[in-house]
C-alpha positions in Angstrom: 85.1 123.0 107.8 81.9 124.2 106.0 79.8 122.6 103.6 81.2 124.9 100.6 84.9 123.2 101.2 85.9 120.4 98.5 85.1 116.8 99.6 88.8 115.6 99.9 89.4 119.0 101.8 87.1 117.8 104.1 87.8 114.2 104.1 91.6 115.2 105.1 90.5 117.1 107.7 88.6 114.3 109.1 91.4 112.1 108.6 93.9 114.6 110.2 91.6 115.0 113.3 91.3 111.7 113.6 95.1 111.1 113.7 95.6 113.1 115.8 93.5 112.0 118.4 94.2 107.9 117.2 96.3 106.6 120.4 99.3 104.3 119.1 97.5 100.8 119.1 95.0 101.8 117.5 97.0 103.4 114.7 96.6 100.3 112.1 92.9 100.2 112.1 92.6 103.7 111.7 94.7 103.6 108.9 92.9 100.5 107.3 89.9 102.4 107.9 90.8 105.5 106.3 92.6 104.2 103.1 89.4 102.8 101.5 87.8 106.8 102.3 90.8 108.1 100.3 90.5 105.9 97.5 87.1 106.4 97.2 87.6 110.2 97.0 90.4 109.7 94.8 87.9 107.5 92.8 90.7 104.9 91.7 90.3 101.3 92.8 92.6 101.0 96.1 95.2 103.2 98.4 98.5 101.9 99.3 100.5 103.3 102.4 104.3 102.2 101.9 107.0 102.7 103.8 110.9 104.0 104.1 113.0 101.4 105.7 115.5 103.2 108.1 118.4 103.8 105.6 115.7 104.2 102.7 117.2 101.4 100.1 113.9 99.9 100.2 110.1 100.2 100.0 107.6 98.1 102.3 103.4 97.7 101.2 102.6 98.4 105.5 98.9 98.8 104.6 96.6 98.7 101.4 93.3 98.4 100.7 91.6 97.5 97.5 93.3 96.2 95.0 93.8 93.2 97.1 93.8 90.2 93.5 97.2 92.1 92.7 99.3 91.2 95.5 103.0 90.7 95.5 103.0 92.2 91.5 101.7 95.4 92.7 104.0 95.7 95.9 106.7 95.2 93.2 106.2 97.5 90.8 105.1 99.9 93.4 108.6 99.2 95.4 110.4 100.3 91.6 107.9 103.2 91.1 108.7 105.0 94.4 112.6 103.9 94.3 113.0 106.3 91.3 110.6 108.6 92.8 113.3 108.6 95.6 116.0 108.8 93.8 114.7 111.6 91.3 114.0 113.5 94.7 117.8 112.6 96.0 119.2 113.8 92.8 117.2 117.1 93.2 115.2 116.6 90.0 
C-alpha cells in the first residue's frame, strides 16, 4: 500500500499479511496484538473476536482488547446482539 491509502486500509493490509504468514501456534498472540490496533484505528474503546459454535447456536468471545472491566456483562450483550444478527441473516433480512 502506498502512503495515499487511508490508515484503516493500510492496517487491514498489514494485518492480512501478518495472518497469512502466522504459524497456527502463534495465532492467538497475533490476534491479541491485532485487536488493539483495530480498536485504535476505529477510535473505539475495545474490540472483540466472537466465534460461533459448530451448530451455530452459541457464541464464545475468544479474544478481546480493551473494555476488560466490562467482563461477562459485555459478553452477554454481545451474544444477544450477534444472535439477533445471525437470525436476521438466516431469514434473509
